[in-house]
C-alpha positions in Angstrom: 105.4 159.5 79.8 105.9 161.9 82.7 104.8 161.6 86.3 105.3 163.9 89.3 105.4 162.8 92.9 102.7 163.8 95.3 103.0 164.3 99.0 102.0 160.9 100.5 102.3 161.6 104.2 100.1 164.3 105.6 101.8 166.6 108.1 100.8 169.5 110.3 101.9 173.1 110.5 100.9 176.4 112.2 101.0 178.1 108.8 97.7 179.5 107.7 95.9 177.7 104.9 95.5 179.4 101.5 92.1 180.4 100.2 90.5 177.3 98.6 90.7 177.4 94.8 87.8 175.2 93.7 87.5 176.4 90.1 89.7 176.0 87.0 91.4 179.1 85.7 92.1 179.7 82.0 95.2 181.8 81.2 98.4 181.8 79.3 101.5 180.0 80.7 103.8 181.9 83.0 106.7 183.7 81.4 109.1 181.2 83.0 107.7 178.4 80.8 109.8 177.5 77.8 108.4 176.5 74.4 108.0 172.7 73.9 110.8 170.6 72.5 110.9 170.2 68.8 109.3 167.1 67.2 111.5 164.1 66.2 111.7 162.0 63.1 111.9 158.6 64.7 109.8 155.9 63.1 106.6 155.0 64.8 106.3 151.3 65.7 103.9 149.4 63.5 100.5 149.0 65.1 101.1 151.8 67.7 97.9 153.4 68.9 99.4 156.9 69.4 102.5 158.8 68.4 103.9 161.2 71.0 104.9 164.5 69.3 106.2 165.9 72.6 105.7 165.5 76.3 107.0 168.2 78.6 107.0 168.9 82.3 108.4 172.1 83.8 108.6 172.7 87.5 109.3 176.1 89.2 109.9 176.6 92.9 109.0 180.1 93.9 107.5 182.2 96.7 104.1 181.3 95.3 104.8 177.6 95.8 105.7 174.8 93.4 104.2 175.3 89.9 104.1 172.3 87.6 103.5 173.0 84.0 102.6 169.9 81.9 102.1 169.9 78.2 101.8 167.3 75.5 100.9 166.7 71.9 99.9 163.3 70.5 98.7 162.0 67.2 95.9 159.4 67.4 96.6 156.6 65.0 93.9 154.0 65.9 90.6 153.9 67.7 92.4 152.6 70.8 93.9 156.1 71.2 90.6 157.9 71.4 90.7 157.5 75.2 93.4 160.2 75.2 90.5 162.6 74.9 89.5 162.0 78.5 91.4 165.0 79.9 91.8 165.6 83.7 93.9 167.6 86.2 93.9 167.1 89.9 94.9 169.5 92.7 94.4 170.2 96.4 92.2 173.3 96.7 93.6 174.1 100.2 97.1 174.3 98.8 96.8 175.7 95.3 94.9 175.6 92.1 94.9 174.5 88.4 95.2 176.7 85.3 94.4 175.4 81.9 96.4 177.1 79.1 95.1 175.4 75.9 93.4 172.3 74.6 93.5 172.0 70.8 92.7 169.6 68.1 95.0 169.8 65.0 93.2 168.4 62.0 94.5 168.7 58.4 96.8 171.5 59.5 94.0 173.5 61.2 93.8 174.3 64.9 90.5 173.7 66.6 90.2 175.5 70.0 88.3 173.0 72.1 87.9 175.5 75.0 86.0 178.0 72.8 82.9 175.9 73.3 83.6 173.5 76.1 84.9 174.0 79.7 86.2 171.7 82.4 83.8 170.3 85.0 85.2 170.1 88.5 84.3 167.2 90.7 85.4 165.8 94.1 85.8 162.2 93.3 87.2 160.8 96.6 88.7 157.9 94.7 89.8 156.1 97.9 86.5 156.4 99.7 86.1 152.7 99.9 89.4 152.6 101.8 88.1 155.1 104.4 90.1 158.0 102.9 88.8 161.5 102.2 91.6 163.6 100.6 89.6 166.6 99.4 91.3 166.5 96.0 89.5 168.2 93.2 89.6 166.9 89.6 88.9 169.0 86.5 87.7 166.7 83.7 86.7 167.2 80.1 85.7 164.8 77.4 87.0 166.3 74.1 84.1 166.4 71.7 84.4 165.4 68.0 87.8 163.7 68.4 88.7 161.4 65.5 91.4 159.0 64.5 94.1 160.9 62.6 93.7 164.0 64.8 96.5 165.5 66.9 95.5 166.6 70.5 97.5 169.2 72.3 97.0 170.1 76.0 98.8 172.3 78.5 98.0 173.2 82.2 99.8 174.3 85.4 99.0 173.0 88.8 100.2 175.3 91.6 100.7 174.1 95.2 102.0 176.0 98.2 101.9 173.6 101.1 99.8 175.2 103.9 101.7 173.0 106.4 105.3 173.4 105.4 105.2 177.0 104.5 108.0 177.9 102.1 109.5 174.5 101.8 109.9 173.0 98.3 110.2 169.3 97.5 109.1 167.0 94.7 110.3 165.0 91.8 109.9 164.5 88.0 110.3 161.2 86.3 110.3 160.0 82.7 109.0 156.6 81.9 111.7 153.9 81.5 109.9 152.6 78.4 111.2 153.4 74.9 108.9 155.4 72.6 109.6 157.7 69.7 109.0 161.4 70.4 110.5 164.3 72.3 110.4 164.2 76.1 111.7 166.8 78.6 111.6 167.6 82.2 112.9 170.9 83.6 113.3 172.4 87.0 113.9 176.1 87.8 114.1 178.2 90.9 115.2 181.6 92.0 118.9 181.8 92.3 118.6 183.1 95.8 116.7 180.1 97.0 118.9 177.2 98.3 117.4 174.3 96.4 119.1 170.9 96.5 118.6 168.6 93.5 119.9 165.4 92.1 119.3 163.1 89.1 119.4 159.4 89.0 122.9 158.1 87.9 121.6 156.8 84.5 121.0 160.4 83.3 124.7 161.3 83.3 126.0 164.8 84.2 123.5 167.7 84.2 124.8 171.2 84.4 122.7 174.0 86.0 122.1 177.0 83.8 121.5 180.7 84.7 118.3 182.2 83.2 118.1 185.7 84.4 117.2 185.6 88.1 116.5 181.8 87.8 118.7 178.7 87.9 117.4 175.8 85.9 118.3 172.2 85.0 116.8 170.4 82.0 116.9 166.9 80.7 115.6 165.9 77.3 115.2 162.5 75.5 114.6 162.2 71.8 113.2 158.9 70.4 114.6 157.1 73.5 115.2 153.4 73.8 114.0 151.7 76.9 116.0 152.3 80.0 118.1 149.3 80.9 116.8 147.8 84.1 118.6 145.4 86.4 116.6 142.2 86.7 116.1 140.7 90.2 117.9 143.7 91.9 116.5 145.5 95.0 114.4 148.6 94.2 117.2 151.1 94.8 119.0 149.7 91.7 116.2 150.4 89.3 115.6 154.1 89.8 115.7 155.6 86.3 115.2 159.0 84.7 114.4 160.8 87.9 115.1 164.4 89.1 114.3 165.2 92.7 114.6 168.5 94.6 114.2 169.7 98.1 115.2 172.8 100.2 115.4 170.8 103.4 119.1 170.9 104.3 119.1 167.4 105.7 117.0 164.7 107.2 117.9 166.1 110.6 116.6 169.5 109.6 113.3 167.9 108.4 113.0 165.9 111.6 113.5 168.9 113.9 110.9 171.0 111.9 108.3 168.3 112.1 108.8 167.3 115.7 106.9 170.2 117.4 103.9 169.7 115.1 103.3 166.1 116.4 104.5 167.0 119.9 101.9 169.8 120.3 99.1 167.7 118.9 99.9 165.1 121.6 99.1 167.4 124.5 96.3 166.2 126.7 94.2 168.8 128.5 93.7 168.7 132.3 90.0 168.1 131.9 90.3 165.7 128.9 88.2 162.5 129.2 91.3 160.6 128.2 92.5 161.2 131.7 90.0 158.5 132.8 91.4 156.0 130.3 95.0 156.7 131.5 94.0 156.2 135.1 92.2 153.0 134.2 95.3 151.6 132.4 97.6 152.7 135.2 95.5 151.0 137.8 95.5 147.8 135.9 99.3 147.3 135.8 102.6 148.8 136.9 104.4 146.9 134.2 105.5 149.1 131.3 104.8 146.3 128.8 101.3 145.8 130.1 100.6 149.5 130.0 101.9 149.8 126.4 99.8 146.8 125.4 96.7 148.3 126.9 97.3 151.7 125.3 97.9 150.1 121.9 94.8 148.1 122.2 92.7 151.1 123.1 93.9 153.1 120.0 93.4 150.1 117.7 90.0 149.1 119.0 88.4 152.3 120.1 89.2 154.5 117.1 88.3 153.3 113.6 90.7 154.3 110.8 89.5 157.2 108.6 91.9 159.4 106.6 90.6 162.9 106.3 92.2 165.4 104.0 89.4 167.9 103.5 90.2 171.6 103.8 93.9 171.0 104.2 93.3 168.5 107.0 95.6 166.0 105.2 98.4 168.1 106.6 97.0 168.5 110.1 96.9 165.6 112.5 94.0 166.0 114.8 94.7 166.7 118.5 94.2 163.8 120.9 90.9 165.2 122.2 89.6 165.7 118.7 90.3 162.1 117.8 88.9 160.8 121.0 85.6 162.7 120.7 84.9 161.6 117.1 86.3 158.1 117.6 88.1 157.9 114.2 91.6 158.9 113.2 94.2 158.4 110.5 97.8 157.2 111.0 99.0 160.7 112.1 96.2 161.1 114.7 96.5 157.6 116.0 100.2 158.0 116.4 99.7 161.3 118.3 97.1 159.7 120.6 99.2 156.6 121.3 102.3 158.7 121.9 100.3 160.8 124.4 99.0 157.8 126.3 102.4 156.2 126.5 104.1 159.3 127.8 101.4 159.8 130.5 101.9 156.1 131.5 105.7 156.5 131.8 106.6 154.7 128.6 109.1 156.6 126.4 107.7 157.0 122.9 108.4 159.0 119.7 106.8 159.4 116.3 108.6 157.7 113.5 108.1 158.3 109.8 108.2 155.1 107.6 107.7 154.0 104.0 105.2 151.2 103.8 107.1 149.7 100.8 110.2 149.3 103.0 112.1 152.4 101.8 115.0 150.6 100.1 117.5 153.2 99.0 116.0 156.0 101.1 119.5 156.9 102.4 120.5 158.0 98.9 117.5 160.3 98.4 117.1 163.9 99.2 115.3 164.9 102.5 111.7 165.1 101.6 108.4 164.3 103.4 107.2 162.6 100.2 109.6 159.7 100.8 107.2 158.6 103.6 103.6 157.5 103.5 103.0 156.3 107.1 103.9 157.2 110.7 103.9 155.0 113.8 105.2 155.0 117.4 108.5 153.6 118.6 108.3 152.8 122.3 111.2 152.0 124.5 110.6 149.3 127.2 113.6 148.2 129.1 116.5 147.9 126.6 114.1 147.0 123.7 112.4 149.1 121.1 108.8 148.1 120.0 107.1 149.4 116.9 103.5 150.2 117.7 101.1 150.9 114.8 97.7 152.2 115.9 96.2 151.6 112.4 96.7 147.8 112.7 94.3 145.5 114.4 94.6 142.4 116.6 98.1 143.1 118.2 97.4 141.5 121.5 100.9 140.7 122.5 103.6 143.3 121.9 106.3 140.8 122.8 105.3 138.5 119.9 105.5 141.3 117.3 106.6 140.3 113.9 109.6 142.2 112.5 108.8 145.4 110.7 109.5 145.5 107.0 111.1 149.0 107.0 114.7 149.4 105.9 114.9 153.1 107.0 113.0 155.3 109.4 113.0 158.9 110.4 112.4 159.7 114.1 110.9 163.1 114.9 112.9 164.7 117.7 113.3 168.2 119.1 117.0 168.3 118.2 116.3 166.5 114.9 117.4 163.0 113.9 118.9 161.5 110.8 117.7 158.5 109.0 118.1 155.2 110.9 118.7 151.9 109.3 116.5 149.1 110.6 118.1 145.7 110.8 116.3 143.1 108.9 114.3 141.0 111.4 113.6 137.3 110.9 110.2 136.1 112.1 110.4 133.7 115.0 107.2 131.9 114.1 106.3 130.6 110.6 103.7 132.6 108.7 102.4 129.2 107.6 102.4 125.8 109.2 100.8 123.0 107.2 100.3 119.9 109.4 98.7 116.7 108.1 98.1 113.4 109.9 97.4 110.5 107.6 96.2 107.4 109.3 96.7 104.4 107.0 96.6 101.7 109.7 93.4 100.2 108.3 95.4 99.0 105.3 97.3 100.3 102.3 94.3 99.6 100.0 91.9 101.3 102.3 91.0 105.1 102.4 93.1 106.8 105.0 91.7 108.9 107.8 92.9 112.5 107.4 93.3 115.2 110.0 94.9 118.5 108.8 95.6 121.8 110.5 96.9 124.9 108.9 98.2 127.8 111.0 98.4 131.2 109.4 100.1 134.3 110.7 100.7 137.7 109.2 99.0 141.0 108.5 96.2 139.5 106.4 95.3 136.9 109.0 93.4 139.2 111.3 91.3 140.4 108.4 90.5 136.8 107.5 89.4 136.3 111.1 87.1 139.3 110.9 85.6 138.1 107.7 84.9 134.6 109.1 83.6 136.0 112.3 81.1 138.1 110.4 79.6 135.2 108.6 76.9 132.9 109.7 78.1 129.5 110.8 76.9 127.9 107.6 78.7 130.5 105.4 81.9 130.3 107.4 81.8 126.5 107.1 81.4 126.8 103.3 84.3 129.3 103.1 86.6 127.0 105.0 85.5 124.1 102.9 86.4 126.1 99.8 89.8 126.8 101.3 90.5 123.1 101.9 89.3 122.1 98.4 92.1 124.3 97.1 94.6 123.0 99.6 93.8 119.3 99.7 91.3 118.5 96.9 92.0 114.7 97.2 90.4 114.6 100.6 86.7 113.8 101.1 85.7 116.3 103.8 83.7 115.2 106.8 84.3 118.2 109.0 86.0 121.6 108.9 86.5 124.3 111.5 88.3 127.5 112.3 89.4 129.5 115.3 91.5 132.5 116.0 94.1 132.2 118.7 94.4 135.7 120.2 97.5 134.9 122.3 99.5 133.8 119.2 97.8 136.1 116.7 97.2 133.0 114.5 94.3 131.7 112.5 93.8 127.9 112.8 91.9 126.1 110.0 91.1 122.4 110.5 90.0 119.5 108.4 88.8 116.0 109.1 88.0 113.5 106.3 89.2 110.5 104.3 91.3 110.2 101.2 93.1 107.6 99.1 96.9 108.1 99.2 99.0 107.1 96.2 100.9 103.8 96.7 102.7 101.7 94.2 103.4 97.9 94.5 101.4 95.0 95.9 101.1 92.8 99.0 103.5 90.3 97.3 106.2 92.7 96.2 105.8 95.4 98.8 104.5 98.9 98.8 106.1 102.3 98.4 104.8 105.8 98.8 106.1 109.4 98.5 105.4 111.2 101.7 103.1 114.2 101.3 104.8 117.5 101.9 108.3 116.1 102.4 110.4 117.5 99.5 111.9 120.8 98.6 111.8 122.6 95.3 115.2 123.8 94.1 115.8 127.5 94.5 115.5 129.7 91.4 118.6 130.4 89.3 119.9 134.0 90.0 121.2 135.3 86.7 120.6 138.3 84.5 121.5 139.3 80.9 125.1 140.3 80.3 124.3 143.9 79.4 122.9 144.4 82.9 124.8 145.2 86.2 126.4 141.9 87.1 127.6 143.2 90.4 124.2 144.2 91.7 122.7 142.1 94.6 119.6 140.0 94.2 116.4 140.6 96.2 114.8 137.6 97.7 111.4 136.8 99.1 111.7 138.3 102.6 110.4 137.8 105.2 109.2 134.3 104.4 109.0 131.4 106.8 107.0 128.3 106.0 106.8 124.9 107.7 105.3 121.6 106.6 104.7 118.7 109.0 103.5 115.2 108.0 102.6 112.2 110.1 101.9 108.9 108.4 100.6 106.0 110.5 101.3 102.7 108.9 99.8 99.2 109.3 101.7 96.8 111.5 103.9 94.8 109.1 103.5 91.0 108.8 106.0 88.3 108.0 109.4 89.5 107.0 108.2 92.8 105.9 109.1 96.0 107.7 108.8 99.7 107.0 111.7 101.8 105.9 112.2 105.5 105.1 114.3 106.6 102.2 114.9 110.3 102.7 117.8 112.6 103.7 117.8 115.1 106.4 118.5 118.7 105.3 120.2 121.4 107.2 121.8 124.1 105.1 121.7 127.8 104.2 121.8 128.7 100.5 121.1 132.0 98.8 119.9 133.6 102.0 117.4 130.9 102.8 117.7 128.3 105.5 116.4 124.8 104.6 115.8 122.1 107.2 114.1 118.7 107.2 114.0 116.1 109.9 112.6 112.6 109.5 111.8 109.8 112.0 110.3 106.4 111.9 109.2 105.1 115.3 106.7 102.3 116.0 105.5 102.3 112.3 104.8 106.0 112.4 106.7 108.2 110.0 107.1 111.9 110.9 108.6 114.5 108.7 109.1 118.2 109.4 110.6 120.6 106.9 110.9 124.4 106.6 112.3 127.1 104.4 113.1 130.4 106.1 114.5 133.5 104.4 117.1 135.1 106.6 118.0 138.3 104.7 116.2 140.6 102.2 119.0 140.3 99.6 122.1 138.4 98.6 125.3 139.6 96.9 126.2 138.7 93.4 128.9 136.4 94.8 126.4 134.6 97.0 124.1 134.3 93.9 127.0 132.6 92.0 127.4 130.1 94.9 123.7 129.5 94.8 123.6 128.8 91.1 126.5 126.4 91.3 124.8 124.5 94.1 121.4 124.1 92.3 122.2 121.0 90.3 123.2 119.2 93.5 120.3 120.5 95.6 118.2 117.8 97.2 114.8 117.9 95.6 114.0 114.2 96.3 110.8 113.4 98.0 110.9 111.3 101.1 109.9 107.8 100.2 108.3 105.2 102.5 109.0 101.5 101.5 107.9 98.1 102.6 111.1 96.1 102.7 112.2 92.6 103.5 115.9 93.4 103.8 117.7 94.7 106.8 116.1 97.8 107.9 118.0 101.0 106.9 119.2 103.2 109.6 117.4 106.6 109.4 119.6 107.8 112.3 118.7 109.3 115.6 115.3 110.9 115.5 115.3 114.6 116.4 114.0 115.2 119.9 111.1 117.4 118.8 110.0 114.8 116.3 110.2 112.1 118.9 107.5 114.0 120.9 105.2 112.9 118.2 101.6 114.1 118.5 102.3 116.1 121.7 103.7 119.0 119.6 101.8 122.3 119.9 102.3 123.9 116.6 101.2 127.2 117.9 103.9 127.3 120.5 107.1 129.2 120.0 109.1 126.0 120.4 107.9 124.2 117.3 110.4 122.0 115.5 110.1 124.1 112.3 113.6 125.5 112.5 115.5 122.5 113.8 119.1 123.1 114.8 121.0 126.2 113.5 121.5 125.9 109.7 124.8 125.0 108.3 126.4 127.2 105.6 128.5 125.1 103.2 
């Protein structure tokens, strides 16, 4: 029921590392630990596997570091609960250690001391080894012997951590699960009254009053047989923080920025005899243009140093120096940032390290200043009057000018004078992350199989990895993989040929298909034919509503950034007699619920062309905008575009859009695709 945050971003410090504690200690709890909360009398749900008697987490910030005491007692009701006997505790040996206080089985009122005959085994699991990460964490594990259904299991341990990087700084959080379960749950934070600790609780917890306990100050929060915490459906992440206490002794984000700046700045120094000087000279000789130099530096860091996160021996808090990284040719995000920043500075391009949260960081401005709010670091370079976000851990960024907008809501620059959090304006992609183009040649006759040419263009972070996978296959295996893709995308097509290529200039993967397929037509030669055009109809947006007992004023998160485009060309047989072809479909150009919808249609020389796109413009919409969206859904145009054979006067489909009139000359990789059409109209 209780979780405590762990430092996600590894930082550096000149503070000496503590002696590594690689073994589990066994001792009584510290005298600052309070007895567990009393059991409750709430009814256990029928069929529950386990009953929580109590679950308690107590944190103390002191000169010895941050000590987290965790204890719990659970009654095992079914065989499904026996897995509770897999006990483990994890710690960083370079920053602290683990002390086990007790592990008991309570059976028929008798206490069985498990530790009297069994001890914890310590292993270094490296759980993220497959992700090129070595964190050095140790795990003490024990399989409780003789555990039976009906037993109660009781465990208590303390993990101590004094960050070797940040010295006497304290930061962390405790959180209770938002789920409802019978039992007693508590989290408590204490610290010396002389230490300036900042703390805050999530608004749902109500007022909490600090208490004096001798020379300590403490806060405590307890739940007894709690109901589930009321969440707000569809709201951005910041609206659903529940049962959280966080603490920090950084006075502000600016304070934290200033204290971290010299650590990155010093690691970025390049020695006079460093072999990197040759790389800098080579890049400088290639171009005087700051953009070209920045591009070459980024490509060097991305391509010449593989990503490996190393946290062994406290290294998770110490970015390697530029020469260390260059000599071993691998680096994590900190070391790649340091190297890229150093190269750019030598090449005359202003650059700074910027801390970010890879999940976006929504609501970060309402949190306490803490390094654990970030899990990534990159470089922000200034070229002309534009800022560019350069991430050395990425791959395939061959054109900085074509960068896709970053997903971060808040960032923290590291500067000598310190810097506060900066809001990042939500950027809208200029190119679609998906273009689906299909050319259907039906000129041989309505009753004949059509010739099909399809081309899908994919962009985005995953695209380069797909390219790497395909490039690493044999030609036959790559062909099979692409055929599998097209079977999922266009299973109605009998495939003759598939292909793929990666366009470096546009950072796009192009998948192609040629084949034949029968399209679905209704009618006859006598009565005329009709057909619903493939890929030429919108789905209505989802209704944005939440139950009445939830926050009705909260905004709604939308799928952002998202930009998709669908283009269809249908080549029709030349009509005979009084027949002619007609298109029944409406153009669309509107913004609704933060999404721009556009569709253009043309019929020229028996060729129908349709292009439509949906493009999210903002990461969230207000409750008022959601009400407008809901009211508009019944009238939203979900009709498919229909192609008819008609003998009446030909309907006017209006003036064809200029881009559509270009027909087959459109380069769908180019920036000037017709996927956006004219600026959207907001009703």
